[in-house]
N, C-alpha and C positions, 0 to 999 in steps of 0.2 A: 329967248332968240333961238338957243340951241334945241328948246322941245318944241318951236314952231318950226325950226329947220329938219328935226327929225320927221314932224307930224306930215310937213309937205315931199319928205324924199319916200316915207313909206307910202303915201297915198299915188306917187308917181308910179314905183316900183309896178304897186298892185294893178295900175292900170296898164302900164305898157312897158316893155322889157328894156328900153332904150338904156338905161341906167345898168345893165349888166357888161356892156363894154367897157364904161368909167369902173365897174367894180373890178373885174379884171384887171383894166389898169393900175388901179390902186394898191391890188393885191401882190402885186410885183414889187410895190416898193414896202407894203406891212410885211409880208411874210418874212423876209430877214429879219425885221426887228424882233418877230416872234420867235424867232429860232435861236437869236441872239441872248433874248431874255429867259429861255430855258435850257442856254446850254450849259450855266454853271450848275444847274441842279442834275441836269444830265449827264454831265462829267463827274460830278461828286458821286449820283449812282452808280455810275461804270467801274469808277475807282474802287468803290465801294464792294462792287461783285467782283474785280479782279483781286483784289487784297484777301477776301473771303474763299476765292477758288483757289489762290497760290496758297494760303493757308490751309485748306482743306486738303487739293494737291500733296501738299509737303507732308502734313500728318498721314495721309495715306502710303505716301513712297516712306516714309519713315516704317510705318507700322509693315507693309509688302517687305521691306527689308530686312527687319526684326523676324518675318516669317520664314522669309527665305535663308537665314543663317539658321534658323530651328530646324528647318527640313534639311539642309546641308548637314548638321549635328547629328540627325536622327539618321540621314540616309548612312553616315560613318558609321553609326551605330550598328545598324543595320546590316553594314559588310564585315564589321567585325562579329557579330552574331551570325551571320552566315558561314565565316570562316571556321568559328567555333562549333558550330552546326555540323559542317563537316567533319571537323576532328573528331567529336563525339560519333558520329554516324562509323567512322571507320575504327573507332575504338570497340564500340559494340558490335559489329560485326566480326571483327577480330576476336572479340569473346566468345560470339558463339563458336568460331571456329577451333579455340582452344580445347574447350569443353571442361573447363577449370571453373570454378567460384572466382570472380573478379567483384574488385571494388575499386571504380575512377575516382581520383583523388585529383584534386586540382593544386597548381605551384603555386605557393606564396612566395618564397624566397631563394635567394641562390647563394651561399659560402663562397666570399670572393677571398678568401685565404689563400695564396699561392700555393702552386699544387696538390689542393683539395677539390674535388668534385664532388660537393655535397649539396643536394637541394632538400629543401622541406617541403611536404606539402600538408594537406588542411585534413588530414585524416588519421586518427591514433590508436591510442587502444579501446577507447570508447565503439571503436567500431571491429574491435577483434585483431587489428594490425599488432604484429609481434616480430621482431629483429629476424634478420636473417630471409625474412619474407622475399621471393622474388617480384621485381617489378618489370613493367613492360610499356610499349608504346603501340602504336599500328603497327611499326616497321620491325621491329625485333626487342632485345631485352635492354633494359636501359641500366640497370643496376639490382639493388638488392636494398631492404630495409636495414640503417645502420643502429638509431636508436627510435625505438618508439614511445612517446609520450600521452599522456590522455588526449591531448586536441589535435598534436602535431607529429610529423613522424620525420626523420631525418634521413634521406635517401643517398648511398655513396652509389656514385655513378662507376660504370665500369671502366672509364678511363682515368679513374681515381689511382696514384700512384700504389696506394695500398692494397688495390683490388683485385683479387685473381680469379676468373672462372674456367672451370674444364671444360672443353670443347673437342670437336671432333670434324674431320673434314668430311662433308655430307657426300664429295664423290665417292671416297675409299672407305668411309670409317675409322682414317688416322685419328690417333687420342692425341692431344695436348693440352698445353693450357697457356692460354690469352691472359696477358698483362697490363692494366693501365698504364700507359705512356705520360701522363701528366699532360698531354695533349688534347683537346677535346673530341678531335676527328681521329686518335690514332690509336690502335692495340698494338702491343708486341708478343710476338711469339718466340719466346729466349730460348726453350728447350728441344728445338729440334735440329737435327744434324744435317750437313750439306745436301748429304744423299736422299733426304726424306721424299717422299712423293706428294709433293704439293706443290702448287702453282698460282697465278695471279690469277683470280678472278674465282678462283674457290670460294663455296659458303662454306663457314665455319657455325656449326651449330651445337647447343648445348648438351654434352653427352650424359647428362644426367646423372655422374659421379661425384660424390658430396655430398648428395642427399638437398643441398640448396635448389637449385635448378630441374625442373623436371626435363625431360630430353625432348629433344625436336624443336626448341625455340631459334632463329636466327638471333646469330649473334653480332658477325662479321664478314666480310668480302676480304680476302687475300690481294694486296695491291701491289705489293713488291716481293720479292726472295732475291737476296744476295747472298752469295756462296762464300764463305770465308775460310780458305784452305787452312790458316794458320792458327785457327780456333776450332775449338771441338762444335760448334753451336753456327747454325746459318742466320744473317740479320733478315727475319720475316716481320712486315708489319701487315696490316689489315685496317678498315674502313669499319666504322661499327654501321651497323645496317640502321638502330633507332636513332632518331634526329633529336641528338642530345642538348643543342642549343637552341631547340626550336620548340619545344614541349610545353604547352600548358596544362595537359589533363596528362595522367599518368595511369596505368593498372596495376593495382597491387594485387596479386594472384595467391591462389590458396589451391595445391595441389589436392586431388581426389585421390593419387596413388595410397597405398598404405605398403609400408617397409615390409618385406618378404622377413620372416623369422630363420633364425638360422639352424635351428632346430624344427622341424616339422613332427607335429602330432599324427599318429597313426590314426585311419578312418575306423569306424566301428568293423567292417569286414576283415580290415587286416588284422584288427586286433584280435578278431574270432579266429580268424586262421592260424594266429599264431599260438593260440590258447588250445585249438584241437591238435595242433603240431608238439605242442610239450607234452598234452597229456597220451 
């Protein structure tokens, strides 16, 4: 009966379109059933896609976050390298201005003993470093080599209480000695009388006396002059030009100057003249 009914309906639909209205009416009732039947599979598929998309997005988000952290770390490193490049460029420019042979050394550690201002750098006797060599930064005198070892050297800063450096006032050539105060940002000038021609703002440079520091290197700027009527000497302090508490690279200097002999040898012409006079 089902086959006969189907055959009859097909024959009727083929001959006349009268069943289209019935088909449309029945589709209104049948289509929701189709959607209901397909709904579990559709929902399962959408749920699987959502879970997969969420997992993919989460993994991608984690990867992007890790890349962001890595890039931030690189940016911090680049910023540090940029600062280091600026410092090295300043050292290089000043080394050309000095006119002497220099060796750039990197700071390794700082001696934390009270009232001792000594730092350790990564250059030693393997590079020709020897005690009493002057050490500078891009701004001025830092100190001198206190002890040279094969791979490292100890640098005594000019602010160490045991350090003294001969200086002169750049304005008028007044000679004196600057002594370390034990404070990283202060030198004292204990051997000038109250009537000395020195005032705040005067630049102190190395005088060249003593043979350790060549002449003309900036040392400090006078920041206080106090006359003491009851004492023989005035109270004078100065601020070092070098950035003693912020240096990472230092310059160890070899001076090109040669000592002047105490007795000069006569030239050939002078010797000949003396011989002729004697004859």
